[in-house]
mmCIF file of the N, C-alpha and C atoms, coordinates in Angstrom:
data_MODEL
# 
_entry.id   MODEL 
# 
loop_
_atom_site.group_PDB 
_atom_site.id 
_atom_site.type_symbol 
_atom_site.label_atom_id 
_atom_site.label_alt_id 
_atom_site.label_comp_id 
_atom_site.label_asym_id 
_atom_site.label_entity_id 
_atom_site.label_seq_id 
_atom_site.pdbx_PDB_ins_code 
_atom_site.Cartn_x 
_atom_site.Cartn_y 
_atom_site.Cartn_z 
_atom_site.occupancy 
_atom_site.B_iso_or_equiv 
_atom_site.pdbx_formal_charge 
_atom_site.auth_seq_id 
_atom_site.auth_comp_id 
_atom_site.auth_asym_id 
_atom_site.auth_atom_id 
_atom_site.pdbx_PDB_model_num 
ATOM 1   N N  . MET A 1 1  ? 139.046 74.802  234.580 1.00 0.00 ? 1  MET A N  1 
ATOM 2   C CA . MET A 1 1  ? 140.203 75.508  235.053 1.00 0.00 ? 1  MET A CA 1 
ATOM 3   C C  . MET A 1 1  ? 139.861 76.153  236.395 1.00 0.00 ? 1  MET A C  1 
ATOM 4   N N  . LYS A 1 2  ? 140.668 75.867  237.396 1.00 0.00 ? 2  LYS A N  1 
ATOM 5   C CA . LYS A 1 2  ? 140.384 76.385  238.730 1.00 0.00 ? 2  LYS A CA 1 
ATOM 6   C C  . LYS A 1 2  ? 140.913 77.807  238.914 1.00 0.00 ? 2  LYS A C  1 
ATOM 7   N N  . TYR A 1 3  ? 142.152 78.048  238.518 1.00 0.00 ? 3  TYR A N  1 
ATOM 8   C CA . TYR A 1 3  ? 142.746 79.373  238.669 1.00 0.00 ? 3  TYR A CA 1 
ATOM 9   C C  . TYR A 1 3  ? 143.312 79.801  237.324 1.00 0.00 ? 3  TYR A C  1 
ATOM 10  N N  . ALA A 1 4  ? 143.204 81.060  237.051 1.00 0.00 ? 4  ALA A N  1 
ATOM 11  C CA . ALA A 1 4  ? 143.751 81.598  235.808 1.00 0.00 ? 4  ALA A CA 1 
ATOM 12  C C  . ALA A 1 4  ? 144.257 83.003  236.075 1.00 0.00 ? 4  ALA A C  1 
ATOM 13  N N  . GLY A 1 5  ? 145.168 83.453  235.266 1.00 0.00 ? 5  GLY A N  1 
ATOM 14  C CA . GLY A 1 5  ? 145.676 84.796  235.446 1.00 0.00 ? 5  GLY A CA 1 
ATOM 15  C C  . GLY A 1 5  ? 146.178 85.375  234.140 1.00 0.00 ? 5  GLY A C  1 
ATOM 16  N N  . ARG A 1 6  ? 146.331 86.659  234.129 1.00 0.00 ? 6  ARG A N  1 
ATOM 17  C CA . ARG A 1 6  ? 146.898 87.379  232.996 1.00 0.00 ? 6  ARG A CA 1 
ATOM 18  C C  . ARG A 1 6  ? 147.860 88.404  233.555 1.00 0.00 ? 6  ARG A C  1 
ATOM 19  N N  . GLY A 1 7  ? 148.967 88.570  232.881 1.00 0.00 ? 7  GLY A N  1 
ATOM 20  C CA . GLY A 1 7  ? 149.946 89.550  233.311 1.00 0.00 ? 7  GLY A CA 1 
ATOM 21  C C  . GLY A 1 7  ? 150.670 90.136  232.116 1.00 0.00 ? 7  GLY A C  1 
ATOM 22  N N  . SER A 1 8  ? 151.552 91.074  232.376 1.00 0.00 ? 8  SER A N  1 
ATOM 23  C CA . SER A 1 8  ? 152.251 91.755  231.293 1.00 0.00 ? 8  SER A CA 1 
ATOM 24  C C  . SER A 1 8  ? 153.106 90.807  230.455 1.00 0.00 ? 8  SER A C  1 
ATOM 25  N N  . THR A 1 9  ? 153.443 89.636  230.997 1.00 0.00 ? 9  THR A N  1 
ATOM 26  C CA . THR A 1 9  ? 154.250 88.673  230.246 1.00 0.00 ? 9  THR A CA 1 
ATOM 27  C C  . THR A 1 9  ? 153.412 87.558  229.611 1.00 0.00 ? 9  THR A C  1 
ATOM 28  N N  . THR A 1 10 ? 152.099 87.644  229.681 1.00 0.00 ? 10 THR A N  1 
ATOM 29  C CA . THR A 1 10 ? 151.230 86.648  229.062 1.00 0.00 ? 10 THR A CA 1 
ATOM 30  C C  . THR A 1 10 ? 151.443 86.681  227.546 1.00 0.00 ? 10 THR A C  1 
ATOM 31  N N  . PRO A 1 11 ? 151.817 85.549  226.940 1.00 0.00 ? 11 PRO A N  1 
ATOM 32  C CA . PRO A 1 11 ? 152.032 85.534  225.491 1.00 0.00 ? 11 PRO A CA 1 
ATOM 33  C C  . PRO A 1 11 ? 150.786 85.989  224.731 1.00 0.00 ? 11 PRO A C  1 
ATOM 34  N N  . GLY A 1 12 ? 150.986 86.899  223.780 1.00 0.00 ? 12 GLY A N  1 
ATOM 35  C CA . GLY A 1 12 ? 149.893 87.351  222.930 1.00 0.00 ? 12 GLY A CA 1 
ATOM 36  C C  . GLY A 1 12 ? 148.964 88.380  223.545 1.00 0.00 ? 12 GLY A C  1 
ATOM 37  N N  . LEU A 1 13 ? 149.235 88.816  224.781 1.00 0.00 ? 13 LEU A N  1 
ATOM 38  C CA . LEU A 1 13 ? 148.365 89.794  225.438 1.00 0.00 ? 13 LEU A CA 1 
ATOM 39  C C  . LEU A 1 13 ? 148.254 91.030  224.555 1.00 0.00 ? 13 LEU A C  1 
ATOM 40  N N  . GLN A 1 14 ? 147.038 91.474  224.291 1.00 0.00 ? 14 GLN A N  1 
ATOM 41  C CA . GLN A 1 14 ? 146.804 92.608  223.400 1.00 0.00 ? 14 GLN A CA 1 
ATOM 42  C C  . GLN A 1 14 ? 146.642 93.900  224.201 1.00 0.00 ? 14 GLN A C  1 
ATOM 43  N N  . LYS A 1 15 ? 147.465 94.886  223.873 1.00 0.00 ? 15 LYS A N  1 
ATOM 44  C CA . LYS A 1 15 ? 147.365 96.207  224.517 1.00 0.00 ? 15 LYS A CA 1 
ATOM 45  C C  . LYS A 1 15 ? 146.587 97.136  223.596 1.00 0.00 ? 15 LYS A C  1 
ATOM 46  N N  . ASN A 1 16 ? 145.868 98.059  224.188 1.00 0.00 ? 16 ASN A N  1 
ATOM 47  C CA . ASN A 1 16 ? 145.165 99.085  223.430 1.00 0.00 ? 16 ASN A CA 1 
ATOM 48  C C  . ASN A 1 16 ? 146.170 100.139 222.965 1.00 0.00 ? 16 ASN A C  1 
ATOM 49  N N  . SER A 1 17 ? 145.757 101.002 222.058 1.00 0.00 ? 17 SER A N  1 
ATOM 50  C CA . SER A 1 17 ? 146.652 102.041 221.529 1.00 0.00 ? 17 SER A CA 1 
ATOM 51  C C  . SER A 1 17 ? 147.151 102.983 222.624 1.00 0.00 ? 17 SER A C  1 
ATOM 52  N N  . ASP A 1 18 ? 146.399 103.104 223.729 1.00 0.00 ? 18 ASP A N  1 
ATOM 53  C CA . ASP A 1 18 ? 146.819 103.969 224.839 1.00 0.00 ? 18 ASP A CA 1 
ATOM 54  C C  . ASP A 1 18 ? 147.720 103.245 225.838 1.00 0.00 ? 18 ASP A C  1 
ATOM 55  N N  . GLY A 1 19 ? 148.033 101.964 225.550 1.00 0.00 ? 19 GLY A N  1 
ATOM 56  C CA . GLY A 1 19 ? 148.908 101.192 226.433 1.00 0.00 ? 19 GLY A CA 1 
ATOM 57  C C  . GLY A 1 19 ? 148.176 100.409 227.496 1.00 0.00 ? 19 GLY A C  1 
ATOM 58  N N  . PHE A 1 20 ? 146.879 100.663 227.666 1.00 0.00 ? 20 PHE A N  1 
ATOM 59  C CA . PHE A 1 20 ? 146.078 99.933  228.636 1.00 0.00 ? 20 PHE A CA 1 
ATOM 60  C C  . PHE A 1 20 ? 145.695 98.566  228.078 1.00 0.00 ? 20 PHE A C  1 
ATOM 61  N N  . VAL A 1 21 ? 145.270 97.687  228.958 1.00 0.00 ? 21 VAL A N  1 
ATOM 62  C CA . VAL A 1 21 ? 144.882 96.330  228.568 1.00 0.00 ? 21 VAL A CA 1 
ATOM 63  C C  . VAL A 1 21 ? 143.456 96.068  229.034 1.00 0.00 ? 21 VAL A C  1 
ATOM 64  N N  . ASP A 1 22 ? 142.636 95.544  228.142 1.00 0.00 ? 22 ASP A N  1 
ATOM 65  C CA . ASP A 1 22 ? 141.278 95.109  228.501 1.00 0.00 ? 22 ASP A CA 1 
ATOM 66  C C  . ASP A 1 22 ? 141.320 93.614  228.777 1.00 0.00 ? 22 ASP A C  1 
ATOM 67  N N  . ILE A 1 23 ? 140.758 93.203  229.911 1.00 0.00 ? 23 ILE A N  1 
ATOM 68  C CA . ILE A 1 23 ? 140.662 91.786  230.265 1.00 0.00 ? 23 ILE A CA 1 
ATOM 69  C C  . ILE A 1 23 ? 139.188 91.414  230.240 1.00 0.00 ? 23 ILE A C  1 
ATOM 70  N N  . TYR A 1 24 ? 138.886 90.303  229.602 1.00 0.00 ? 24 TYR A N  1 
ATOM 71  C CA . TYR A 1 24 ? 137.505 89.833  229.451 1.00 0.00 ? 24 TYR A CA 1 
ATOM 72  C C  . TYR A 1 24 ? 137.273 88.621  230.344 1.00 0.00 ? 24 TYR A C  1 
ATOM 73  N N  . PHE A 1 25 ? 136.147 88.601  231.058 1.00 0.00 ? 25 PHE A N  1 
ATOM 74  C CA . PHE A 1 25 ? 135.760 87.504  231.930 1.00 0.00 ? 25 PHE A CA 1 
ATOM 75  C C  . PHE A 1 25 ? 134.468 86.917  231.387 1.00 0.00 ? 25 PHE A C  1 
ATOM 76  N N  . GLY A 1 26 ? 134.359 85.607  231.349 1.00 0.00 ? 26 GLY A N  1 
ATOM 77  C CA . GLY A 1 26 ? 133.110 85.000  230.899 1.00 0.00 ? 26 GLY A CA 1 
ATOM 78  C C  . GLY A 1 26 ? 133.293 83.539  230.552 1.00 0.00 ? 26 GLY A C  1 
ATOM 79  N N  . ALA A 1 27 ? 132.193 82.898  230.230 1.00 0.00 ? 27 ALA A N  1 
ATOM 80  C CA . ALA A 1 27 ? 132.216 81.480  229.890 1.00 0.00 ? 27 ALA A CA 1 
ATOM 81  C C  . ALA A 1 27 ? 132.847 81.229  228.528 1.00 0.00 ? 27 ALA A C  1 
ATOM 82  N N  . LYS A 1 28 ? 132.808 82.236  227.662 1.00 0.00 ? 28 LYS A N  1 
ATOM 83  C CA . LYS A 1 28 ? 133.309 82.092  226.300 1.00 0.00 ? 28 LYS A CA 1 
ATOM 84  C C  . LYS A 1 28 ? 134.156 83.312  225.937 1.00 0.00 ? 28 LYS A C  1 
ATOM 85  N N  . ALA A 1 29 ? 135.272 83.080  225.273 1.00 0.00 ? 29 ALA A N  1 
ATOM 86  C CA . ALA A 1 29 ? 136.156 84.177  224.886 1.00 0.00 ? 29 ALA A CA 1 
ATOM 87  C C  . ALA A 1 29 ? 135.562 84.991  223.747 1.00 0.00 ? 29 ALA A C  1 
ATOM 88  N N  . PRO A 1 30 ? 135.692 86.319  223.805 1.00 0.00 ? 30 PRO A N  1 
ATOM 89  C CA . PRO A 1 30 ? 135.266 87.135  222.664 1.00 0.00 ? 30 PRO A CA 1 
ATOM 90  C C  . PRO A 1 30 ? 136.180 86.836  221.473 1.00 0.00 ? 30 PRO A C  1 
ATOM 91  N N  . SER A 1 31 ? 135.625 86.808  220.301 1.00 0.00 ? 31 SER A N  1 
ATOM 92  C CA . SER A 1 31 ? 136.387 86.510  219.093 1.00 0.00 ? 31 SER A CA 1 
ATOM 93  C C  . SER A 1 31 ? 137.571 87.459  218.941 1.00 0.00 ? 31 SER A C  1 
ATOM 94  N N  . GLY A 1 32 ? 138.755 86.897  218.761 1.00 0.00 ? 32 GLY A N  1 
ATOM 95  C CA . GLY A 1 32 ? 139.962 87.690  218.589 1.00 0.00 ? 32 GLY A CA 1 
ATOM 96  C C  . GLY A 1 32 ? 140.581 88.209  219.863 1.00 0.00 ? 32 GLY A C  1 
ATOM 97  N N  . LYS A 1 33 ? 139.969 87.942  221.016 1.00 0.00 ? 33 LYS A N  1 
ATOM 98  C CA . LYS A 1 33 ? 140.468 88.445  222.299 1.00 0.00 ? 33 LYS A CA 1 
ATOM 99  C C  . LYS A 1 33 ? 140.819 87.301  223.253 1.00 0.00 ? 33 LYS A C  1 
ATOM 100 N N  . GLU A 1 34 ? 141.077 86.126  222.709 1.00 0.00 ? 34 GLU A N  1 
ATOM 101 C CA . GLU A 1 34 ? 141.327 84.943  223.548 1.00 0.00 ? 34 GLU A CA 1 
ATOM 102 C C  . GLU A 1 34 ? 142.493 85.136  224.517 1.00 0.00 ? 34 GLU A C  1 
ATOM 103 N N  . SER A 1 35 ? 143.538 85.849  224.100 1.00 0.00 ? 35 SER A N  1 
ATOM 104 C CA . SER A 1 35 ? 144.695 86.050  224.983 1.00 0.00 ? 35 SER A CA 1 
ATOM 105 C C  . SER A 1 35 ? 144.393 87.009  226.136 1.00 0.00 ? 35 SER A C  1 
ATOM 106 N N  . ASN A 1 36 ? 143.327 87.777  226.034 1.00 0.00 ? 36 ASN A N  1 
ATOM 107 C CA . ASN A 1 36 ? 142.930 88.729  227.076 1.00 0.00 ? 36 ASN A CA 1 
ATOM 108 C C  . ASN A 1 36 ? 141.704 88.235  227.845 1.00 0.00 ? 36 ASN A C  1 
ATOM 109 N N  . TRP A 1 37 ? 141.406 86.966  227.750 1.00 0.00 ? 37 TRP A N  1 
ATOM 110 C CA . TRP A 1 37 ? 140.187 86.383  228.333 1.00 0.00 ? 37 TRP A CA 1 
ATOM 111 C C  . TRP A 1 37 ? 140.527 85.474  229.512 1.00 0.00 ? 37 TRP A C  1 
ATOM 112 N N  . LEU A 1 38 ? 139.704 85.558  230.556 1.00 0.00 ? 38 LEU A N  1 
ATOM 113 C CA . LEU A 1 38 ? 139.786 84.649  231.698 1.00 0.00 ? 38 LEU A CA 1 
ATOM 114 C C  . LEU A 1 38 ? 138.446 83.920  231.816 1.00 0.00 ? 38 LEU A C  1 
ATOM 115 N N  . PRO A 1 39 ? 138.484 82.594  231.806 1.00 0.00 ? 39 PRO A N  1 
ATOM 116 C CA . PRO A 1 39 ? 137.227 81.833  231.868 1.00 0.00 ? 39 PRO A CA 1 
ATOM 117 C C  . PRO A 1 39 ? 136.566 81.912  233.241 1.00 0.00 ? 39 PRO A C  1 
ATOM 118 N N  . THR A 1 40 ? 135.239 82.005  233.235 1.00 0.00 ? 40 THR A N  1 
ATOM 119 C CA . THR A 1 40 ? 134.462 81.969  234.475 1.00 0.00 ? 40 THR A CA 1 
ATOM 120 C C  . THR A 1 40 ? 133.344 80.950  234.313 1.00 0.00 ? 40 THR A C  1 
ATOM 121 N N  . ASP A 1 41 ? 132.821 80.504  235.426 1.00 0.00 ? 41 ASP A N  1 
ATOM 122 C CA . ASP A 1 41 ? 131.735 79.522  235.450 1.00 0.00 ? 41 ASP A CA 1 
ATOM 123 C C  . ASP A 1 41 ? 130.631 80.092  236.331 1.00 0.00 ? 41 ASP A C  1 
ATOM 124 N N  . SER A 1 42 ? 129.451 80.277  235.769 1.00 0.00 ? 42 SER A N  1 
ATOM 125 C CA . SER A 1 42 ? 128.351 80.887  236.527 1.00 0.00 ? 42 SER A CA 1 
ATOM 126 C C  . SER A 1 42 ? 127.907 80.028  237.712 1.00 0.00 ? 42 SER A C  1 
ATOM 127 N N  . LYS A 1 43 ? 128.337 78.779  237.776 1.00 0.00 ? 43 LYS A N  1 
ATOM 128 C CA . LYS A 1 43 ? 127.958 77.890  238.877 1.00 0.00 ? 43 LYS A CA 1 
ATOM 129 C C  . LYS A 1 43 ? 128.971 77.918  240.018 1.00 0.00 ? 43 LYS A C  1 
ATOM 130 N N  . ARG A 1 44 ? 130.028 78.715  239.846 1.00 0.00 ? 44 ARG A N  1 
ATOM 131 C CA . ARG A 1 44 ? 131.072 78.784  240.870 1.00 0.00 ? 44 ARG A CA 1 
ATOM 132 C C  . ARG A 1 44 ? 131.267 80.229  241.316 1.00 0.00 ? 44 ARG A C  1 
ATOM 133 N N  . LYS A 1 45 ? 131.917 80.398  242.457 1.00 0.00 ? 45 LYS A N  1 
ATOM 134 C CA . LYS A 1 45 ? 132.240 81.741  242.945 1.00 0.00 ? 45 LYS A CA 1 
ATOM 135 C C  . LYS A 1 45 ? 133.295 82.368  242.039 1.00 0.00 ? 45 LYS A C  1 
ATOM 136 N N  . PHE A 1 46 ? 133.286 83.700  242.009 1.00 0.00 ? 46 PHE A N  1 
ATOM 137 C CA . PHE A 1 46 ? 134.246 84.445  241.207 1.00 0.00 ? 46 PHE A CA 1 
ATOM 138 C C  . PHE A 1 46 ? 134.882 85.500  242.095 1.00 0.00 ? 46 PHE A C  1 
ATOM 139 N N  . GLU A 1 47 ? 136.187 85.565  242.080 1.00 0.00 ? 47 GLU A N  1 
ATOM 140 C CA . GLU A 1 47 ? 136.911 86.557  242.872 1.00 0.00 ? 47 GLU A CA 1 
ATOM 141 C C  . GLU A 1 47 ? 137.960 87.205  241.993 1.00 0.00 ? 47 GLU A C  1 
ATOM 142 N N  . LEU A 1 48 ? 138.036 88.509  242.040 1.00 0.00 ? 48 LEU A N  1 
ATOM 143 C CA . LEU A 1 48 ? 138.994 89.260  241.245 1.00 0.00 ? 48 LEU A CA 1 
ATOM 144 C C  . LEU A 1 48 ? 140.083 89.793  242.155 1.00 0.00 ? 48 LEU A C  1 
ATOM 145 N N  . LEU A 1 49 ? 141.334 89.561  241.773 1.00 0.00 ? 49 LEU A N  1 
ATOM 146 C CA . LEU A 1 49 ? 142.487 90.021  242.534 1.00 0.00 ? 49 LEU A CA 1 
ATOM 147 C C  . LEU A 1 49 ? 143.439 90.710  241.573 1.00 0.00 ? 49 LEU A C  1 
ATOM 148 N N  . ALA A 1 50 ? 143.920 91.861  241.925 1.00 0.00 ? 50 ALA A N  1 
ATOM 149 C CA . ALA A 1 50 ? 144.890 92.582  241.097 1.00 0.00 ? 50 ALA A CA 1 
ATOM 150 C C  . ALA A 1 50 ? 146.159 92.807  241.902 1.00 0.00 ? 50 ALA A C  1 
ATOM 151 N N  . ARG A 1 51 ? 147.292 92.510  241.291 1.00 0.00 ? 51 ARG A N  1 
ATOM 152 C CA . ARG A 1 51 ? 148.596 92.765  241.914 1.00 0.00 ? 51 ARG A CA 1 
ATOM 153 C C  . ARG A 1 51 ? 149.350 93.748  241.036 1.00 0.00 ? 51 ARG A C  1 
ATOM 154 N N  . PHE A 1 52 ? 150.094 94.626  241.645 1.00 0.00 ? 52 PHE A N  1 
ATOM 155 C CA . PHE A 1 52 ? 150.860 95.616  240.909 1.00 0.00 ? 52 PHE A CA 1 
ATOM 156 C C  . PHE A 1 52 ? 152.322 95.508  241.320 1.00 0.00 ? 52 PHE A C  1 
ATOM 157 N N  . TYR A 1 53 ? 153.172 95.154  240.364 1.00 0.00 ? 53 TYR A N  1 
ATOM 158 C CA . TYR A 1 53 ? 154.604 95.040  240.600 1.00 0.00 ? 53 TYR A CA 1 
ATOM 159 C C  . TYR A 1 53 ? 155.293 96.236  239.955 1.00 0.00 ? 53 TYR A C  1 
ATOM 160 N N  . GLY A 1 54 ? 156.055 96.967  240.727 1.00 0.00 ? 54 GLY A N  1 
ATOM 161 C CA . GLY A 1 54 ? 156.754 98.133  240.209 1.00 0.00 ? 54 GLY A CA 1 
ATOM 162 C C  . GLY A 1 54 ? 155.820 99.220  239.720 1.00 0.00 ? 54 GLY A C  1 
ATOM 163 N N  . PRO A 1 55 ? 154.803 99.551  240.516 1.00 0.00 ? 55 PRO A N  1 
ATOM 164 C CA . PRO A 1 55 ? 153.860 100.577 240.064 1.00 0.00 ? 55 PRO A CA 1 
ATOM 165 C C  . PRO A 1 55 ? 154.516 101.954 239.958 1.00 0.00 ? 55 PRO A C  1 
ATOM 166 N N  . GLU A 1 56 ? 153.906 102.782 239.146 1.00 0.00 ? 56 GLU A N  1 
ATOM 167 C CA . GLU A 1 56 ? 154.377 104.159 238.969 1.00 0.00 ? 56 GLU A CA 1 
ATOM 168 C C  . GLU A 1 56 ? 154.022 104.997 240.204 1.00 0.00 ? 56 GLU A C  1 
ATOM 169 N N  . LYS A 1 57 ? 154.595 106.196 240.300 1.00 0.00 ? 57 LYS A N  1 
ATOM 170 C CA . LYS A 1 57 ? 154.381 107.048 241.476 1.00 0.00 ? 57 LYS A CA 1 
ATOM 171 C C  . LYS A 1 57 ? 152.910 107.416 241.663 1.00 0.00 ? 57 LYS A C  1 
ATOM 172 N N  . GLU A 1 58 ? 152.122 107.495 240.558 1.00 0.00 ? 58 GLU A N  1 
ATOM 173 C CA . GLU A 1 58 ? 150.706 107.821 240.653 1.00 0.00 ? 58 GLU A CA 1 
ATOM 174 C C  . GLU A 1 58 ? 149.946 106.811 241.508 1.00 0.00 ? 58 GLU A C  1 
ATOM 175 N N  . PHE A 1 59 ? 150.397 105.573 241.495 1.00 0.00 ? 59 PHE A N  1 
ATOM 176 C CA . PHE A 1 59 ? 149.777 104.538 242.323 1.00 0.00 ? 59 PHE A CA 1 
ATOM 177 C C  . PHE A 1 59 ? 149.931 104.884 243.804 1.00 0.00 ? 59 PHE A C  1 
ATOM 178 N N  . PHE A 1 60 ? 151.135 105.269 244.196 1.00 0.00 ? 60 PHE A N  1 
ATOM 179 C CA . PHE A 1 60 ? 151.412 105.588 245.599 1.00 0.00 ? 60 PHE A CA 1 
ATOM 180 C C  . PHE A 1 60 ? 150.801 106.918 246.027 1.00 0.00 ? 60 PHE A C  1 
ATOM 181 N N  . GLU A 1 61 ? 150.714 107.844 245.088 1.00 0.00 ? 61 GLU A N  1 
ATOM 182 C CA . GLU A 1 61 ? 150.098 109.134 245.379 1.00 0.00 ? 61 GLU A CA 1 
ATOM 183 C C  . GLU A 1 61 ? 148.577 109.058 245.369 1.00 0.00 ? 61 GLU A C  1 
ATOM 184 N N  . LYS A 1 62 ? 148.066 107.893 244.978 1.00 0.00 ? 62 LYS A N  1 
ATOM 185 C CA . LYS A 1 62 ? 146.623 107.638 244.883 1.00 0.00 ? 62 LYS A CA 1 
ATOM 186 C C  . LYS A 1 62 ? 145.934 108.542 243.867 1.00 0.00 ? 62 LYS A C  1 
ATOM 187 N N  . SER A 1 63 ? 146.710 109.002 242.868 1.00 0.00 ? 63 SER A N  1 
ATOM 188 C CA . SER A 1 63 ? 146.105 109.785 241.789 1.00 0.00 ? 63 SER A CA 1 
ATOM 189 C C  . SER A 1 63 ? 145.682 108.878 240.631 1.00 0.00 ? 63 SER A C  1 
ATOM 190 N N  . TRP A 1 64 ? 146.126 107.609 240.660 1.00 0.00 ? 64 TRP A N  1 
ATOM 191 C CA . TRP A 1 64 ? 145.709 106.622 239.676 1.00 0.00 ? 64 TRP A CA 1 
ATOM 192 C C  . TRP A 1 64 ? 144.687 105.705 240.326 1.00 0.00 ? 64 TRP A C  1 
ATOM 193 N N  . LYS A 1 65 ? 143.660 105.357 239.570 1.00 0.00 ? 65 LYS A N  1 
ATOM 194 C CA . LYS A 1 65 ? 142.646 104.442 240.083 1.00 0.00 ? 65 LYS A CA 1 
ATOM 195 C C  . LYS A 1 65 ? 142.325 103.415 239.008 1.00 0.00 ? 65 LYS A C  1 
ATOM 196 N N  . MET A 1 66 ? 142.302 102.161 239.396 1.00 0.00 ? 66 MET A N  1 
ATOM 197 C CA . MET A 1 66 ? 141.925 101.131 238.453 1.00 0.00 ? 66 MET A CA 1 
ATOM 198 C C  . MET A 1 66 ? 140.444 101.301 238.103 1.00 0.00 ? 66 MET A C  1 
ATOM 199 N N  . GLY A 1 67 ? 140.119 101.182 236.846 1.00 0.00 ? 67 GLY A N  1 
ATOM 200 C CA . GLY A 1 67 ? 138.736 101.350 236.403 1.00 0.00 ? 67 GLY A CA 1 
ATOM 201 C C  . GLY A 1 67 ? 137.824 100.257 236.928 1.00 0.00 ? 67 GLY A C  1 
ATOM 202 N N  . ASP A 1 68 ? 136.549 100.558 236.992 1.00 0.00 ? 68 ASP A N  1 
ATOM 203 C CA . ASP A 1 68 ? 135.547 99.585  237.413 1.00 0.00 ? 68 ASP A CA 1 
ATOM 204 C C  . ASP A 1 68 ? 135.347 98.545  236.319 1.00 0.00 ? 68 ASP A C  1 
ATOM 205 N N  . LEU A 1 69 ? 134.837 97.384  236.708 1.00 0.00 ? 69 LEU A N  1 
ATOM 206 C CA . LEU A 1 69 ? 134.461 96.381  235.726 1.00 0.00 ? 69 LEU A CA 1 
ATOM 207 C C  . LEU A 1 69 ? 133.280 96.902  234.922 1.00 0.00 ? 69 LEU A C  1 
ATOM 208 N N  . GLU A 1 70 ? 133.278 96.625  233.627 1.00 0.00 ? 70 GLU A N  1 
ATOM 209 C CA . GLU A 1 70 ? 132.192 97.048  232.760 1.00 0.00 ? 70 GLU A CA 1 
ATOM 210 C C  . GLU A 1 70 ? 131.646 95.839  232.013 1.00 0.00 ? 70 GLU A C  1 
ATOM 211 N N  . GLU A 1 71 ? 130.336 95.738  231.955 1.00 0.00 ? 71 GLU A N  1 
ATOM 212 C CA . GLU A 1 71 ? 129.721 94.655  231.216 1.00 0.00 ? 71 GLU A CA 1 
ATOM 213 C C  . GLU A 1 71 ? 129.806 94.948  229.720 1.00 0.00 ? 71 GLU A C  1 
ATOM 214 N N  . VAL A 1 72 ? 130.285 93.954  228.966 1.00 0.00 ? 72 VAL A N  1 
ATOM 215 C CA . VAL A 1 72 ? 130.381 94.064  227.518 1.00 0.00 ? 72 VAL A CA 1 
ATOM 216 C C  . VAL A 1 72 ? 129.436 93.042  226.918 1.00 0.00 ? 72 VAL A C  1 
ATOM 217 N N  . LYS A 1 73 ? 128.607 93.509  225.978 1.00 0.00 ? 73 LYS A N  1 
ATOM 218 C CA . LYS A 1 73 ? 127.670 92.595  225.316 1.00 0.00 ? 73 LYS A CA 1 
ATOM 219 C C  . LYS A 1 73 ? 127.986 92.488  223.854 1.00 0.00 ? 73 LYS A C  1 
# 
């Protein structure tokens, strides 16, 4: 797969109890999180792009910040 994406309309996307969404990147999907997974290949470049459609006022006020990527083992 060359390009992949996840968005609020992705079928089966799992939201956390706080309304946030965890997205997983890797060669293999975590069990039970396939709808929140984006495949990566360690032999190819990886680029992360985030788009925000209709963001809340906190986005414009710069009081909201997207969290850093975290390694999950």
